[in-house]
C-alpha positions as CSV (number, residue, x, y, z in Angstrom):
1,M,25.6,24.9,-41.7
2,T,28.0,22.6,-43.1
3,G,29.8,19.1,-41.6
4,Y,33.5,18.5,-41.3
5,K,35.7,18.0,-44.9
6,V,36.5,14.7,-43.6
7,Y,35.0,12.1,-41.1
8,K,36.2,8.3,-39.8
9,D,34.5,5.8,-38.2
10,S,34.1,6.4,-34.2
11,I,33.6,2.6,-33.2
12,I,31.2,4.4,-31.0
13,P,27.6,2.2,-31.8
14,W,25.3,5.1,-30.9
15,I,27.2,7.7,-33.4
16,G,28.6,6.2,-36.5
17,Q,30.9,8.6,-38.1
18,I,33.0,11.5,-36.3
19,P,35.5,14.1,-38.0
20,A,38.2,12.6,-39.2
21,H,40.5,14.6,-36.3
22,W,38.2,13.4,-33.5
23,E,39.6,10.9,-31.2
24,T,37.9,8.2,-29.4
25,R,38.6,6.8,-25.2
26,R,37.2,5.4,-22.9
27,A,35.2,6.9,-20.0
28,K,37.7,5.7,-17.4
29,Y,40.7,7.6,-18.9
30,M,39.1,10.3,-18.9
31,F,37.0,11.1,-15.7
32,K,37.3,9.6,-12.3
33,K,34.4,9.4,-9.2
34,E,35.0,11.5,-6.2
35,K,34.3,10.3,-3.0
36,R,33.4,13.5,-0.8
37,D,32.5,13.4,3.0
38,V,29.4,15.6,3.5
39,R,29.5,18.9,5.1
40,P,27.3,20.8,7.8
41,E,26.2,23.1,5.6
42,D,25.4,21.2,2.2
43,R,22.0,21.1,1.0
44,V,20.5,18.6,-0.8
45,I,21.2,18.2,-4.8
46,T,18.9,16.0,-7.5
47,C,19.8,14.8,-10.7
48,F,17.0,16.0,-12.7
49,R,15.7,13.9,-16.1
50,D,15.8,17.3,-18.3
51,G,19.7,16.9,-17.1
52,Q,19.5,19.9,-14.8
53,V,21.6,19.2,-11.2
54,T,20.5,21.4,-8.9
55,L,19.9,22.1,-5.3
56,R,16.4,20.3,-4.8
57,E,14.8,23.6,-3.3
58,N,15.8,25.5,-6.4
59,R,13.1,23.2,-8.9
60,R,10.6,21.7,-5.7
61,T,10.2,20.6,-2.2
62,T,7.5,18.0,-2.6
63,G,7.5,14.4,-4.3
64,F,10.5,13.3,-3.8
65,T,11.1,9.8,-1.2
66,E,13.1,11.8,1.9
67,S,15.7,9.6,3.5
68,I,15.8,10.0,7.1
69,T,19.5,9.1,8.4
70,E,20.9,9.7,4.5
71,V,23.5,7.0,4.9
72,G,25.9,7.3,2.2
73,Y,25.4,10.6,0.7
74,Q,28.0,11.8,-1.0
75,G,29.6,15.6,-1.3
76,I,28.7,17.2,-4.7
77,R,30.6,20.3,-5.8
78,K,30.1,22.9,-8.5
79,G,31.3,21.6,-12.3
80,D,30.9,17.9,-11.5
81,L,29.6,15.8,-14.0
82,V,26.3,13.9,-12.2
83,I,25.3,10.6,-13.7
84,H,22.4,9.1,-12.1
85,Q,23.2,5.3,-12.3
86,M,19.6,3.9,-12.1
87,D,17.8,7.0,-13.9
88,A,20.6,7.6,-16.8
89,F,18.5,6.3,-19.2
90,A,16.3,8.9,-18.9
91,G,18.6,11.3,-19.1
92,S,19.5,11.9,-15.6
93,I,23.3,13.1,-16.6
94,G,24.5,16.7,-16.3
95,V,26.8,19.5,-14.6
96,S,26.2,20.6,-11.5
97,D,25.5,24.4,-10.3
98,S,25.8,24.8,-7.0
99,D,28.3,22.7,-4.1
100,G,26.1,20.2,-2.1
101,K,25.5,16.3,-1.4
102,G,23.7,13.8,-2.9
103,T,22.8,10.2,-2.8
104,S,25.4,7.4,-3.3
105,V,23.1,6.4,-6.7
106,Y,24.9,9.2,-7.9
107,H,28.4,9.1,-9.7
108,C,30.2,12.7,-9.0
109,C,32.8,12.8,-11.7
110,T,35.8,14.8,-12.4
111,P,38.4,14.9,-16.0
112,T,41.5,13.5,-15.4
113,G,42.4,16.0,-18.7
114,P,41.3,18.0,-21.7
115,Y,37.7,17.2,-21.4
116,I,35.0,19.8,-20.8
117,P,31.8,18.3,-18.2
118,Q,29.5,19.6,-19.8
119,Y,30.5,18.6,-23.1
120,Y,30.3,15.2,-22.1
121,A,26.9,16.0,-20.2
122,Y,25.7,17.0,-23.7
123,A,27.5,13.5,-25.1
124,L,26.2,11.4,-22.2
125,R,22.4,12.5,-22.4
126,E,22.5,11.9,-26.7
127,M,23.9,8.0,-25.5
128,A,20.7,7.9,-23.1
129,R,18.2,9.4,-25.9
130,A,19.9,6.7,-28.8
131,G,19.1,4.0,-26.2
132,F,22.5,2.9,-26.3
133,I,22.6,3.6,-22.1
134,Q,19.1,1.0,-22.6
135,S,20.9,-1.6,-24.2
136,L,23.2,-2.3,-22.0
137,Y,21.1,-3.7,-19.5
138,R,18.0,-4.9,-20.9
139,G,16.3,-7.3,-18.5
140,I,16.9,-6.0,-15.3
141,R,13.8,-4.3,-15.1
142,E,11.4,-2.7,-17.1
143,R,13.0,1.4,-18.0
144,S,15.6,0.7,-15.3
145,T,19.3,0.6,-15.8
146,D,22.5,-0.1,-13.4
147,F,24.7,2.4,-15.1
148,N,27.4,2.0,-12.5
149,F,30.7,3.6,-13.0
150,F,32.6,0.4,-14.0
151,T,30.1,0.0,-17.1
152,F,30.6,4.2,-17.8
153,G,34.3,3.5,-17.6
154,R,33.9,0.9,-20.6
155,Q,32.3,2.7,-22.9
156,F,34.3,5.0,-25.8
157,L,33.2,8.7,-26.3
158,P,33.9,11.1,-28.6
159,V,36.9,13.8,-28.1
160,P,37.2,16.7,-30.2
161,P,40.1,19.0,-29.5
162,I,39.4,21.1,-26.5
163,E,38.8,24.6,-27.9
164,E,35.9,22.5,-30.0
165,Q,34.5,21.5,-27.2
166,K,34.2,24.8,-26.2
167,R,33.0,26.4,-29.2
168,I,30.5,23.2,-29.2
169,V,29.2,24.1,-25.4
170,A,28.8,28.0,-26.0
171,F,27.1,27.6,-29.2
172,L,24.6,24.8,-28.0
173,D,23.8,26.3,-24.2
174,K,23.2,29.9,-26.6
175,K,20.9,28.0,-29.1
176,I,19.2,26.1,-26.6
177,T,18.2,29.1,-24.6
178,L,16.5,30.3,-27.6
179,I,14.9,28.1,-28.2
180,E,13.5,27.4,-24.6
181,S,12.5,31.0,-24.8
182,C,10.4,30.5,-28.1
183,K,8.7,27.1,-26.4
184,C,8.2,29.1,-23.1
185,Q,6.1,32.1,-25.0
186,R,4.5,29.5,-27.3
187,E,3.4,27.5,-23.8
188,R,2.0,31.2,-22.1
189,E,0.1,31.7,-25.7
190,L,-1.3,28.0,-25.1
191,Q,-2.0,28.6,-21.4
192,T,-4.0,31.8,-22.3
193,L,-6.1,30.4,-25.4
194,N,-6.9,27.1,-22.5
195,E,-7.9,29.9,-20.0
196,F,-10.1,31.8,-22.7
197,K,-12.0,28.8,-23.6
198,Q,-13.0,28.1,-20.4
199,A,-13.6,31.4,-19.3
200,E,-16.2,32.1,-22.6
201,I,-17.9,28.7,-21.7
202,A,-18.1,29.1,-18.0
203,S,-19.6,32.8,-18.7
204,V,-22.2,31.8,-21.7
205,V,-23.4,28.7,-19.4
206,T,-24.4,31.1,-16.3
207,R,-25.3,34.3,-18.1
208,G,-26.4,33.2,-21.4
209,L,-25.6,35.5,-25.1
210,N,-27.8,38.4,-24.6
211,P,-25.6,40.8,-22.9
212,H,-28.8,42.8,-22.5
213,V,-31.5,40.9,-20.6
214,P,-33.0,41.3,-17.4
215,M,-30.4,39.5,-14.6
216,K,-31.5,38.4,-11.5
217,D,-29.4,36.8,-8.1
218,S,-28.6,33.3,-8.3
219,G,-28.6,32.8,-4.8
220,I,-24.8,31.0,-5.5
221,P,-21.9,33.4,-4.7
222,W,-19.2,32.3,-7.2
223,I,-22.5,32.2,-10.2
224,G,-23.8,35.5,-9.1
225,Q,-26.5,36.7,-11.3
226,I,-28.3,34.8,-14.0
227,P,-30.9,35.8,-16.6
228,A,-33.9,36.8,-14.9
229,H,-36.1,34.2,-16.8
230,W,-33.8,31.3,-16.1
231,N,-34.5,28.7,-13.0
232,M,-32.0,27.6,-11.1
233,K,-32.9,23.3,-10.0
234,Y,-31.3,20.8,-7.9
235,L,-29.6,18.4,-10.1
236,F,-31.2,15.9,-9.1
237,Q,-34.2,17.7,-10.9
238,V,-32.5,17.5,-13.9
239,A,-30.3,14.3,-13.9
240,R,-30.8,10.9,-12.2
241,E,-28.0,8.3,-11.2
242,H,-27.0,5.8,-14.4
243,Y,-26.2,2.2,-13.2
244,I,-25.8,-1.0,-15.5
245,S,-23.7,-4.0,-14.5
246,N,-21.9,-5.3,-17.6
247,K,-21.9,-8.6,-15.4
248,E,-24.7,-10.3,-18.0
249,I,-24.0,-7.7,-20.7
250,H,-19.9,-8.2,-21.6
251,H,-19.8,-5.0,-23.7
252,Q,-15.8,-4.7,-24.5
253,N,-15.6,-1.1,-25.9
254,L,-13.2,0.1,-23.1
255,L,-14.2,4.1,-22.1
256,S,-12.0,5.9,-19.4
257,L,-11.9,9.7,-18.9
258,S,-8.7,11.6,-19.4
259,Y,-8.5,14.9,-18.6
260,G,-12.2,16.1,-19.0
261,K,-13.1,13.7,-22.3
262,I,-14.1,10.2,-22.6
263,V,-11.4,8.4,-24.6
264,R,-11.3,4.6,-26.1
265,K,-8.6,2.2,-24.5
266,D,-7.5,-0.8,-25.8
267,I,-9.0,-3.6,-24.1
268,N,-6.0,-6.3,-25.3
269,T,-3.3,-3.6,-24.4
270,T,-0.6,-4.0,-21.7
271,D,-0.4,-0.4,-21.2
272,G,-2.4,0.5,-17.6
273,L,-3.9,-1.3,-15.1
274,L,-6.9,-3.8,-16.6
275,P,-8.8,-6.5,-14.4
276,A,-9.4,-10.1,-15.3
277,S,-12.8,-9.5,-15.6
278,F,-14.8,-6.5,-16.2
279,D,-17.9,-8.1,-14.7
280,T,-17.6,-5.4,-12.9
281,Y,-18.0,-2.4,-14.9
282,Q,-20.6,-0.7,-15.8
283,V,-22.0,0.4,-19.0
284,I,-22.1,4.1,-20.3
285,E,-24.6,5.3,-23.2
286,P,-24.8,8.0,-25.7
287,G,-25.6,11.7,-23.5
288,N,-24.6,10.3,-20.1
289,I,-22.5,12.5,-17.9
290,V,-19.1,11.0,-16.2
291,F,-17.9,12.2,-13.3
292,R,-14.4,10.9,-11.5
293,F,-14.7,11.7,-8.0
294,T,-11.8,9.9,-6.0
295,D,-9.2,11.2,-4.3
296,L,-10.0,14.8,-4.6
297,Q,-8.0,15.9,-2.0
298,N,-4.2,14.7,-3.6
299,D,-5.5,15.2,-7.4
300,H,-6.0,19.2,-8.1
301,K,-4.7,19.5,-11.5
302,S,-7.5,16.5,-12.9
303,L,-10.5,17.8,-15.0
304,R,-13.0,15.3,-13.6
305,V,-16.0,15.8,-15.5
306,G,-17.2,14.0,-19.5
307,L,-20.0,13.3,-21.8
308,S,-20.2,10.1,-23.5
309,K,-20.7,10.1,-27.0
310,E,-21.2,6.5,-27.3
311,T,-22.0,3.0,-25.6
312,G,-19.2,1.8,-24.0
313,I,-17.7,0.2,-20.4
314,I,-16.5,2.3,-17.7
315,T,-14.4,1.8,-14.1
316,S,-17.5,1.1,-11.4
317,A,-15.5,4.1,-9.4
318,Y,-17.1,6.3,-11.7
319,V,-20.4,8.5,-11.1
320,V,-22.6,8.3,-13.9
321,V,-25.5,10.1,-14.6
322,E,-28.2,10.8,-17.2
323,V,-30.4,13.8,-17.9
324,D,-33.7,14.6,-18.1
325,E,-33.7,16.1,-21.8
326,Y,-37.3,17.5,-21.6
327,Y,-35.3,19.8,-19.0
328,I,-31.6,19.9,-20.5
329,M,-29.8,19.0,-23.4
330,P,-26.8,16.7,-22.3
331,E,-24.3,18.9,-23.8
332,F,-25.3,21.8,-22.0
333,F,-25.5,20.1,-18.7
334,Y,-21.6,18.9,-19.6
335,Y,-20.7,22.4,-20.3
336,T,-22.6,23.4,-17.0
337,L,-20.5,20.9,-15.3
338,H,-17.4,21.6,-16.8
339,S,-17.5,25.0,-15.9
340,F,-18.0,23.8,-12.2
341,D,-15.0,21.7,-12.8
342,I,-12.7,24.6,-13.7
343,K,-13.9,26.8,-10.5
344,K,-12.8,23.1,-8.4
345,L,-16.0,23.0,-6.9
346,F,-16.3,19.3,-6.3
347,Y,-12.7,19.6,-4.5
348,S,-14.3,21.1,-1.3
349,M,-17.5,18.9,-1.0
350,G,-15.5,15.2,-0.9
351,G,-15.8,13.3,2.2
352,G,-13.9,10.8,3.7
353,L,-10.3,8.6,3.5
354,R,-9.6,9.5,0.4
355,Q,-12.1,12.5,-0.5
356,S,-14.8,10.9,-2.4
357,L,-17.6,11.7,-3.7
358,N,-20.8,9.5,-4.7
359,Y,-24.3,10.8,-6.7
360,N,-25.8,11.2,-3.2
361,G,-22.6,14.0,-2.6
362,I,-23.9,15.9,-5.5
363,R,-27.6,15.6,-5.8
364,K,-28.2,18.9,-4.5
365,L,-25.6,20.6,-6.5
366,N,-27.5,24.4,-7.9
367,V,-28.1,24.5,-11.6
368,P,-28.6,27.4,-13.7
369,I,-31.5,26.2,-16.5
370,P,-32.0,27.9,-19.9
371,P,-35.2,27.5,-22.1
372,I,-34.4,24.7,-24.6
373,E,-33.6,26.9,-27.2
374,E,-31.7,28.9,-25.2
375,Q,-29.6,25.9,-24.5
376,R,-29.1,24.9,-28.1
377,A,-28.1,28.3,-29.2
378,I,-25.4,28.3,-26.6
379,V,-23.9,24.9,-27.3
380,S,-23.7,25.9,-30.9
381,F,-22.1,28.9,-29.7
382,I,-19.4,27.3,-27.8
383,E,-19.0,24.5,-30.3
384,K,-18.1,27.1,-32.7
385,R,-16.0,29.0,-30.9
386,A,-14.6,26.1,-28.9
387,D,-13.3,24.8,-32.6
388,K,-11.4,28.0,-33.4
389,I,-9.7,27.9,-30.3
390,E,-9.0,24.7,-30.6
391,T,-7.4,24.7,-34.3
392,M,-5.4,27.5,-32.5
393,I,-4.5,25.5,-29.6
394,Q,-3.3,22.4,-31.7
395,S,-0.9,24.8,-33.8
396,L,0.9,25.9,-31.2
397,K,0.8,22.1,-29.5
398,L,2.5,21.3,-33.4
399,E,4.9,24.2,-33.0
400,I,6.4,23.6,-29.5
401,E,6.6,19.6,-30.7
402,H,9.1,21.0,-33.7
403,L,11.0,23.2,-31.4
404,S,11.7,20.2,-29.1
405,E,12.5,18.1,-32.1
406,Y,14.7,20.9,-33.7
407,K,16.6,21.2,-30.5
408,Q,16.9,17.5,-29.6
409,R,18.4,17.2,-33.8
410,L,20.6,20.1,-33.1
411,I,22.2,18.6,-30.2
412,S,22.8,15.4,-31.8
413,D,24.3,16.4,-34.8
414,V,26.6,18.9,-33.1
415,I,27.7,16.7,-30.2
416,T,28.3,14.1,-33.1
417,G,30.2,16.4,-35.6
418,Q,27.9,15.9,-38.2
419,M,27.4,19.7,-37.8
420,N,30.5,21.8,-38.2
421,V,29.9,25.2,-35.4
422,Q,33.7,26.0,-35.2
423,D,33.2,29.2,-37.2
């Protein structure tokens, strides 16, 4: 597809040039802010950061700040252009698909002339993506703005002929539906690959590589049978708690457990919560197994077991163990505990107000132990298989990323007239 034949300066900073026959106008001459009473049948509407404006129950019902009295709530009607005053910078702008009610922090706008709300929802979200809304209120609060209706009204917006607005909206709605369908398919493939990877690990660390060996009951219902020549041991028989204070050592290699992996953190970064001193941290070494056993009740999605491959420091809130390598390889022990983690075994073991665990809470955990040579073969098998699967996973992630970039570029080029989709 190509652009239009003739362009002109739009005087709109976040656009630049627009087709010569398009106009520009201040938003205050295009939209009026509605203030409606709430009806008894109205249910709560939320304006999400992805641009969907819908009844809250259509997306989710938890994780919101609930208002007890709903003071200041207003009526919202299907077709309203809704702008979240404090969250517009992040894309919370869209057209409501339902009648309902919402907080007074929303601007509920209706057009005063030939202006299609869906077109201007796309345009305003592009303004947000370009960082222009954020730039209007630098310094008020980090990653936030106050995009009040007066400020919105002062902004110049592009005004294509109304038939062009309709065609642009129809084109983008169709294309975005196709792109999102492709993304959903890739994400399902990604989930399937991850589940396959976890299933492979869980299978070989509890049943081994030879499907024909005699089996016996492990005594653990969720494990079932294990090879007859394997042993079942308590965790404390093959591993012990490892704690070395950083108070006198002063290591600076800051590590963290993130999604089941031990990763480095920049000790000089301003991101995240870092203490004034790392004296309270503990030292971990290659081969140590790290557990995050805090807040088990509320966070069921995290992976809580990691294997350290380097020396560094980590918060003392984590439980760290070192294995007796006479009995068990650190890598095999990690994969075994990782499979326990995937099964959500630790969530049923926590206690106290925050459902946390310490070493004593896991020391009598039953662990299947094959001979060392068999452990090596299992670890080698897992790593080879995992590498292949991980290559496929990364390829899918890259494809999803490219689809997202393509979608955003398409919206930007079409909304601002850099691409002509009238035919």
